[in-house]
C-alpha positions in Angstrom: 23.9 6.1 5.7 21.4 6.3 9.2 20.7 2.9 8.6 24.3 1.6 8.8 24.7 3.8 11.6 22.0 2.3 13.7 23.1 -1.3 12.5 26.7 -0.6 13.9 24.9 0.9 17.4 22.7 -2.1 17.3 25.6 -4.4 17.1 27.7 -2.5 19.6 24.8 -2.1 22.3 23.6 -5.5 22.3 27.2 -7.5 21.2 25.1 -9.0 18.2 27.3 -9.8 15.5 24.6 -9.2 12.2 24.0 -12.7 11.4 23.3 -14.0 7.6 19.9 -16.0 8.3 19.8 -19.7 7.1 16.9 -21.8 6.4 15.5 -23.4 9.8 16.6 -27.0 9.1 16.7 -28.9 12.4 19.3 -31.0 10.6 21.8 -28.2 10.9 23.3 -27.0 14.0 22.7 -23.4 14.7 25.5 -21.0 15.3 25.3 -19.3 18.8 28.4 -17.8 17.9 26.4 -14.9 16.5 24.5 -14.1 19.7 26.6 -12.2 22.4 27.1 -13.6 26.1 24.3 -11.1 27.0 21.6 -13.1 24.9 22.8 -16.4 25.6 26.1 -17.2 26.8 25.7 -16.9 30.5 22.1 -16.7 31.4 20.1 -17.5 28.3 17.5 -14.9 28.7 16.9 -15.8 32.2 19.2 -13.3 33.7 18.0 -11.8 36.8 19.9 -8.5 38.0 20.5 -7.5 33.7 17.9 -5.2 32.1 18.2 -7.2 28.9 16.3 -9.7 30.6 13.3 -7.6 29.7 14.8 -6.8 26.4 14.9 -10.6 25.5 11.3 -11.1 25.1 11.1 -8.2 22.4 13.8 -10.0 20.5 13.5 -9.7 16.4 11.3 -12.8 15.3 13.8 -13.6 13.1 16.4 -13.9 15.6 14.2 -15.9 17.8 13.1 -18.5 14.9 16.7 -18.9 14.3 17.7 -19.5 17.8 14.7 -21.2 19.3 16.6 -20.8 23.0 16.6 -17.0 22.8 12.4 -17.8 22.9 10.6 -16.5 26.2 7.1 -16.7 26.5 5.7 -14.3 23.5 2.0 -14.6 23.1 0.0 -14.7 26.4 -3.9 -15.0 26.4 -5.3 -13.5 29.9 -8.7 -14.6 28.2 -9.0 -18.0 30.0 -12.5 -19.5 29.9 -11.9 -23.2 29.4 -9.4 -25.4 30.9 -9.1 -29.3 31.0 -10.5 -30.5 34.7 -7.5 -32.6 35.2 -5.2 -29.4 35.5 -8.1 -26.9 36.1 -5.6 -24.0 34.3 -2.9 -23.4 32.7 0.5 -25.9 33.6 3.4 -23.3 33.9 6.6 -24.5 34.3 9.2 -21.9 35.2 11.8 -23.0 34.0 15.5 -22.1 35.2 18.6 -22.6 33.3 21.0 -25.5 34.1 18.7 -27.3 36.1 17.8 -30.5 33.9 15.1 -27.9 32.6 15.3 -29.2 29.0 14.3 -32.6 30.0 11.8 -31.7 32.6 10.2 -29.0 30.0 10.3 -32.2 27.7 8.0 -34.2 30.5 5.6 -31.5 30.9 5.0 -31.0 27.1 4.4 -34.6 27.1 2.1 -34.6 29.9 0.1 -32.0 27.9 0.7 -33.7 24.8 -1.3 -36.9 26.5 -3.8 -35.2 28.4 -5.3 -32.2 25.2 -3.6 -29.5 26.4 -2.2 -26.7 23.6 0.9 -25.8 22.3 2.9 -28.8 23.5 5.0 -27.8 20.3 5.7 -24.4 20.5 6.0 -21.8 22.8 2.7 -20.1 23.0 1.1 -19.6 26.2 -2.8 -19.5 26.5 -5.9 -21.2 27.4 -5.5 -24.8 28.2 -1.8 -24.9 27.5 1.6 -25.8 28.5 4.2 -23.1 29.2 7.6 -24.9 29.3 10.0 -22.2 28.0 12.5 -19.7 30.0 10.5 -16.8 31.4 10.7 -15.8 35.3 7.7 -16.3 37.2 6.3 -12.7 37.0 5.8 -12.6 33.5 2.8 -15.4 34.0 1.5 -13.6 36.7 -1.3 -12.4 34.5 -2.6 -15.9 33.6 -5.4 -17.0 35.5 -6.3 -20.1 37.1 -2.0 -21.0 36.2 -0.8 -24.2 37.7 2.7 -22.9 38.6 5.6 -25.8 38.7 9.3 -25.4 38.9 12.6 -27.4 39.2 15.7 -26.0 41.2 19.0 -27.3 42.0 21.6 -27.3 44.4 23.3 -23.7 43.8 27.0 -24.8 43.5 26.0 -27.9 41.2 24.3 -25.6 39.1 26.5 -22.8 39.0 29.3 -25.1 37.7 26.9 -27.0 35.4 26.4 -23.2 33.4 30.4 -23.0 33.4 30.9 -25.9 32.0 27.8 -25.4 29.2 28.3 -21.8 28.4 32.1 -21.3 28.9 33.3 -24.7 28.4 30.8 -26.1 25.5 30.0 -22.8 23.8 33.0 -21.0 24.5 35.8 -22.8 24.7 37.2 -21.8 27.7 39.7 -24.2 29.6 38.5 -25.6 33.0 41.0 -24.4 34.9 41.1 -23.1 38.4 41.3 -19.5 37.5 38.4 -19.6 35.2 36.4 -21.3 37.7 36.9 -18.8 40.1 36.0 -16.1 38.4 33.0 -17.7 37.3 32.0 -18.7 40.7 32.9 -15.1 42.2 29.8 -13.8 39.5 27.1 -15.9 40.4 24.2 -14.8 42.5 23.4 -16.6 45.7 19.7 -15.9 45.2 19.2 -16.0 41.2 16.8 -19.1 41.5 15.0 -17.8 44.2 14.1 -14.4 42.3 13.6 -16.3 39.3 10.8 -18.4 40.1 9.5 -15.9 42.7 6.0 -14.5 41.6 7.3 -11.0 43.9 10.3 -9.6 44.5 9.6 -9.6 48.2 8.5 -13.5 48.6 10.8 -15.6 50.8 11.7 -19.1 50.0 9.1 -20.2 52.3 6.7 -18.2 50.4 7.8 -19.4 47.1 7.3 -22.9 48.1 3.9 -22.1 49.2 2.7 -20.2 46.1 4.0 -23.4 43.8 1.9 -26.0 43.2 4.9 -28.3 43.1 8.9 -27.8 43.0 11.1 -30.5 41.8 14.5 -30.8 43.2 17.6 -31.9 40.2 19.5 -34.1 42.8 16.0 -35.9 43.5 14.8 -36.0 40.1 12.8 -39.1 39.8 11.6 -38.9 42.7 10.3 -35.7 42.3 8.1 -36.8 39.1 6.7 -39.6 41.0 5.1 -37.3 43.8 4.3 -35.0 40.7 2.3 -38.1 39.1 0.7 -38.8 42.6 -0.3 -35.0 43.3 -1.8 -34.5 40.0 -3.1 -38.3 39.5 -1.3 -38.5 36.1 -0.1 -42.2 34.3 3.3 -43.3 34.7 3.7 -43.2 31.2 3.0 -39.6 31.0 6.5 -39.3 33.3 9.0 -41.4 30.8 11.8 -39.2 29.1 15.3 -39.3 27.9 17.7 -37.3 29.6 18.5 -34.2 27.1 22.1 -32.2 27.8 24.0 -34.8 29.5 27.5 -34.1 30.8 29.7 -36.4 29.0 27.4 -37.6 26.4 26.9 -36.0 23.3 25.1 -32.6 22.6 21.3 -32.4 22.2 20.8 -29.0 21.6 20.6 -27.9 17.9 23.1 -25.4 18.8 25.6 -27.7 20.2 25.1 -30.9 18.1 28.3 -32.3 16.8 30.1 -32.0 20.4 30.0 -33.6 23.3 29.0 -32.2 26.6 31.8 -31.4 28.8 32.2 -34.0 31.7 32.1 -32.2 35.2 34.3 -32.8 37.5 32.9 -33.5 41.1 32.7 -30.7 43.0 34.1 -32.5 46.0 37.6 -32.6 44.1 37.9 -29.3 43.4 40.6 -27.3 45.1 40.5 -25.4 48.0 40.4 -22.1 46.1 37.5 -22.9 44.1 35.6 -24.5 46.6 36.1 -21.1 48.9 34.9 -19.2 45.8 31.6 -21.0 45.8 31.0 -20.6 49.6 29.2 -17.6 49.4 26.1 -19.8 47.4 26.3 -22.0 50.3 24.8 -19.5 52.6 22.2 -17.9 50.2 18.7 -17.4 49.2 18.8 -20.6 46.9 20.5 -22.8 49.6 17.6 -22.0 51.5 15.1 -22.7 48.9 16.9 -25.9 48.3 16.7 -27.0 51.6 12.8 -26.5 52.1 12.1 -27.9 48.7 13.8 -31.3 50.2 11.9 -31.0 53.3 8.8 -30.9 51.1 9.7 -33.6 49.1 10.2 -35.9 52.0 7.2 -34.7 53.7 5.2 -36.0 50.4 7.0 -39.3 50.3 5.6 -39.7 53.7 1.9 -39.2 52.1 2.5 -41.1 49.5 3.0 -44.4 51.2 4.7 -47.5 52.0 4.6 -48.5 47.9 7.4 -45.4 47.1 10.5 -47.0 47.1 9.2 -50.1 45.1 7.6 -47.8 42.5 10.7 -45.4 42.2 12.7 -48.5 41.6 10.3 -49.9 38.9 9.9 -46.1 37.3 13.8 -46.3 37.2 14.1 -49.9 35.5 11.7 -48.7 32.7 13.8 -45.6 31.9 16.7 -47.4 31.9 15.2 -50.0 29.2 14.2 -46.7 27.8 17.9 -45.3 27.6 18.8 -48.5 25.9 16.3 -48.9 23.3 15.3 -45.2 22.3 18.8 -43.4 22.4 19.6 -44.5 19.1 15.8 -42.4 17.9 16.8 -39.5 20.2 16.0 -37.1 17.6 13.2 -38.6 15.1 10.6 -37.3 17.4 10.9 -34.4 19.5 8.2 -31.9 20.5 10.5 -28.8 21.0 13.9 -28.8 20.4 15.9 -31.3 22.4 12.9 -31.0 25.1 10.7 -34.5 24.9 12.5 -36.3 22.1 12.2 -39.9 20.9 8.3 -40.1 22.1 7.4 -42.5 19.2 9.8 -45.0 20.9 8.8 -44.3 24.2 5.0 -44.3 23.4 6.1 -48.1 21.3 7.7 -49.2 24.6 4.8 -48.4 27.2 
């Protein structure tokens, strides 16, 4: 009787319908409807303000195995004594939701795979490894010699991406003005800033200063070339296929068989929708974006006169990979839909 009462309380408190676990067959889509909005619906374990963020790290491991996206970094080894010369520490990618993070995370894992780092195919974080799963920056503060990298996005575009992904794709909400306005009014103008900040007191400028590198979704390929230049990487380390691309078949295991909703350009939205998003354009995330943009511009100036030519050649190679390797996307993924089609990509180097 006590067990039944506890299970009912657990269900009501966390919003979980008690799942009947299946075997972890990678060919079968995972049923995210078993999990509530609090867990994956809106924040996918990266909420800034909700207390559930801390609880998420303590989810039952059976549930984590069933729903890989729930996994924030679980295992951290703070006794770091051996690190590769190339990176001089643990490569920590602070993964914000809906910024192109699955694609970027796959690239971080590919870098690790090609340079002898550990845990490129799981979620453990320890010495000489890649940490590339959802988890706020303060979760990694105990790591010695950690190299912090992140990717951010225009706050309005990120918010709309969240709406289409979690509400339209996963909850079957209609993309009406009413639903968009409701969603936008609840969005925080400092979500990304708080998420990647190593201290709750850091300003956007201090955040940029504290990171080895921060890229920008709107300048994705430019960011990668600058990352390559900063760390002395090989161009082959950066090759990728996009995951979770708007208007294309879904790649996450939980969504396979569906198509990612096509996003209406924000400039075509109604005046009411634009007004609902206006606070996002004035907050700390907007300032963080401005500073990252400026840092990227400065880095391009330091890169030298070949940057635009190198960028064009890089993007040409990416288009070739897209044509050749998209049919093989799921054949060799490093983790979930992060860093997929690795064999095909390597064959075309």
